[in-house]
N, C-alpha and C positions, 0 to 999 in steps of 0.2 A: 504493500500500500504506500510505500514511500515514507520518508522521515519528515514530519511536519513541524517539529519544534524548532526553537531558535538555535539550539546547540547543546551539546553535552560532552563531558570528558569522563572517561572511565579508565581505571587502571585494571590491567589484565595481567595476572601473574601465575606462574607455576613454580616448581622447585628449581628451575634453571634460568628463567628469564622474567623480566618485568617490562611491560609496555604501557605507554599512554595512548589511548584510542580516543580520537575526537571526531564527532559527527555533527553535521548540520543539514538543513533542508536544501534541496536543489533549486529553490526559487518558486515564485507563485505561478509559473506557467507550466510546471511539470504536472502530468496526470498519469494515473495508472494505465499501463499499456504502452507507455512511451518507450522508445528504444534507448533512451538515456536512463542511467541509474536513478533510483528514487532517493538518493542521498549523496552527499559529498562527505568523504571521510579520509582521515589520515592517521597513521600510527607511527610512533617512534619508540624504539627500544631505549631503556634507561641503562647506562653502564652498570656493571655488576657491583661496583664499589661506590655508587652514587645514591643520592636521595632526591626525590621529586616532590614538589607540592603543587597542586592546582586547586584554586579557590574560586569557583564560579566564573571563570573566564578561560578563553582559549589560551594555550601556552606553547603550542608547537609553532616554530617559526620557519626558517628555511629548511627545505627538505632535499634529500638526495636519493631519488628512487633507484639509482643504479647501485646504491649500497643496500642491497636487500637484507643484509643482516641487521640493519638498524632502521629501515624505513619501509613503509607500505602505504598505499593510497588507492582510492577509487579511481577508475580510468578517466573520470570527468573532473578531477581535482583542478586542473589548469583550465580546461575549456569552459566550464561553468563560470569560473571567476571572470573570464573574458566576456562571455555572453552577458553576464549581469553587470558588466563594467565595474567590477571590483578590483581588477588588475589589468594594467595596460599591455601586458605581454612583453614589455621592454625592461622594466625595473626587475630586480631580483624578486622572485616569488616568496612571500612570507605568508604562511597559512593564516596565522591569527590576524594579520593586518587586512587580509582579503575578506575572511569570513567571520571574524569575531573581534573587531577592534574595540577595546575597552581598557581604560586606564584609571578607573575610579579607585580611590583609596579603600573602598569597601572590599576590593579584591587584593590590591597590591600589599596592603598592610599585613594581611595574614600570610601571604607568600614570604614577605620579609621576615616575619616573626618566626616561622618554622625554620627557614634557612639560617637565621641568626642564632636560634637555639642550638641547631645541629652543627653549624660551622661558624662560630663567632669569630674565628680568626680571619674571615673574609671581610669583616667590618662593613657589611652591606649598608647602603643608605636607606633608611626607612621611608624616605620621600621619593625614591626612584619610581619610574613608571614601569620599568621592565627589569626582570632578574633572569639569571641563567635558568634554563629549563631544569637542570639538575646540577648538584654540586657534590663534591666528596666531603662527607662529614668529618669533623675533627677526630672523632672516635667512633667505634662500632656502635650501632644503634640497636637497642634492645626492645622487646615487646613493651616493657614497662616505660621506657622512654616515650614511645608513641602514645601510650595510654595517657601519660601526663601532659604531653604536648596538646592533645586533643581537649584537655581541660583548661587550657590557657585563656587568660583575660588580659594579657600584656602586663602581668604583675611585674613590678620593679622597673618598668620603662616609663618614658614620658607619656605613653598612651594608656597607662594603667587605669582600667575601668573600675577598680575597687577603691579609688581615692577621689577626692574632690566633691563638690556640691552635688553633681549629678548622681553620684553614688549614694547620696543620702547620708544619714547619720551612721548607718551600719555597714558601709562598704559594699553595697550591692552592685555587682557588675552588669546586671541585666538592664538593657535599654529597649523599651518597647518602641515599635515602629511609630513614626509620626507622619500623619498625612500631609500632603502638600498645602492644604488650606490652613494648617496650624503652624507651619514653619515661619520663622521670622523672614522679613523681606530680604531678598538676595540669596537665600539658601535654596538652591534648586535641586538638592539631593538630600536624602535623609542624613543629617549631619552627625549622627552618632558613630563612633567607632564600631566596626563589626568584629566582635570577639571570635576566637576559634571555637570556644565552647558556647553554644547558643541555647538559651532557655527553651526555644521552640523546636529544637532538634528532635527528630523522630526516633532516631537510634544512632548508635556509633559502633564501629567495628575496628578491630586490628586483626589483619589476616596473617597467618603464618603458613608458608609452604616449604616443607623440607624434603628434598629429593632423595635423602638416604633412608627414608622410611616408605612403607606402602602408603599410597595416597589416602587411604581411609584413616590413617593415624597421623601421617605427616602434615595433612591439611587441617588447620584449626582456625575457626573464627571466634575471636574474643568479642562477644556481643553484649552491648549494653542498651537497654531501653531508655528512651528519652534523652535528656541533656547529659553530656559527658561529665560535667562537674558534680553531678548528683546521682550518678548511676554506679553500677558494678559491672565490670567486664567479666563475663562468664564464658569459659571455653566450651565451644560446641565442635565436636570432631566431624570431619568431612564424611566419615563412614557411618555416622549415627543415623539410625532409621526412624527416629521420632524426636520430637521435643515435647515438653509439657503442654498440656492443653491451653494453659494460660498464655503461652507464647505463640500458639498456632492460630489464635483468633483475637479479635479486638474491635472496638468501635470508639469513636471520640465524641459522638453526639449525645452520649449519656454516660454517667459514671457507673462503673461496674467493677466490683472487687474480684471478679473471676478473671479479669484481664490483667496480665502482668504490667503492661504499659502504664496503667493507671496508678499502680503502686509507686512507680518512679516519678511520674508526673505530679502526683499528689505531694510527695516529699519535696520535690523541687519547688512547687508553688508555696508550700508552707514555709520553706526556707526564706522566702522573701519577707516574711514577717520581721525577722531580725537576722539578716544574713550572716553577720560576723559570728554569732553564737551558733546558728544552725549549721553553717558549713563545716565548723569544727566537729560537730557531732556526726555529720555525714562522712567527713574524711576519715574519722576514726573507724567507722563501720566498713567503708569500702577498702580501706587499707588492710584491715583484718582479713577480709575475704580474698582480696587479690594477692596478698602476701602468701596466704595459705595455698591458693591455686597455683601460683608460680613456683613456690617451693616444692610442691608435690608433683608438678608436671613431669619431671624426669622419672620418678618412680612409677607413676601411673602409666606412662608410655612404655616403660620397660616391661611392666606386667602385660600390657596390651600387645606388645611385640612378641613376647614369649608365647602368649596365647595364639596370636595370629599365625605363628610358624607351625603350630600343631592343629589348630582349629579356628580358622578365620571367622566362622559364624559366632563362636564364643567370644572372640575378641571384639566383634561388632556389638554384641550384646553388652559387653563390659563397658566400652566407651560410651554407648548410648545411656546406660543406666547411670554411669558416673556423671556425665554432663547434666542429665535430667535431675539427678539428686542435688547437684550444686544449685541449679536454677531454682528448684523448689525451695531450698533453704534460703536463698537470697530473697526471693519474693516474700516469703513468710516474714523474714526479718524486716523488710522494707515497710510492710504494712504496720508492724509494731513500731518501727521508727517514726512513722507518721503520727501515731498516737502519742509517742514520747515528745515529739516536736510541739504538738499543739498543747500538751500539758506544760511543757517547759516555757513556752513563749506566749501563752494566752494573756490577753488584755494588757500587753505591753510589759509584763513582768518577765523575769527570768528565774525560773524555779520558785515562783511565788514572792520574789523580792523585787523591790523597785530598782530598775536598772537605769532609767532615764536616758539622756542623750549626751553625747560628748560636748564639751564646752565650746570647741571651735564651731560646731554646727549651730549651737544656740546663738552664738554671736552673729553668725552669717545670716540667720533667718530673723534676727531682731527679737530674740526672746526677751520678754518683759516690756517691750515698747508700748504696748497698749495699757499697761498698768502703772505707768509713770508719766508725769507731766514735766 
């Protein structure tokens, strides 16, 4: 039927290679049955010792289709750009410039942040419009590193969303969207920094692909429902034959405690009551779980591999039951955590005691101004 959206970037990995695949529509005049492809796409391999970040905008630039080890593309990648007058055919062809030009800080800042966290030695400019597609990190990157990067709100930088008046008295990094009719004059784009960890995120993953194991065990998706900063990454193995029912269904137009997503979304929203206190409670819980899961991973996989060598079906049952057991434990704890949060933070108190506001914030908002002359 053709690809009709504005564009998308997807990472495709296995145990040996990692590629970035970008696709967009072929223009408004394409129709099913046309001899031309129903999409324009390009893919670039990421070097084995590099890291890539793509944040809601096209990242692939110049391409070399003769280098088939590192580039692939649809046959219309050049012709469609010329037909739609996106490229003059004379200047060097740059995929993102032709099909996805975008230089908003909404995208660039997150690219900078990830690359700066992983390769600070490069001293990349946070105000640049373009960054290298991939870079070599200063040190080897772990699963835990990626988990924490996806929880980032620019903490410790000049863009830190947990400080300042906009963060409120309790350091809340969440910034709700602001419609164009509400924005101050001259601001033609939503003027909030876009964090890596977004409160409205649907789910977050960290994928592992290890080629020295059978695919069923070597492939792991560390999966977290809802926002990264308030979720738990749970390992689901590629060979698993089921997930808990609470993860296999869901709805957002009504609140339902049988859906796992609501447990995490509920906790995340309750945390906004007093973020500075709540996030520490949440961190304590996800740290316990993830530390346990990461510590036990080598042992669990050794058992699974031993089983796989003699009885693959038993190994599949083992990893399925293991992941599902972890998922059920986490969801049960998150519902209890929600109850603990509302007790701890209700009516502006913290554990039943007056907590008040920080002095700097009271001064900023004019505390006491209406009670004095």
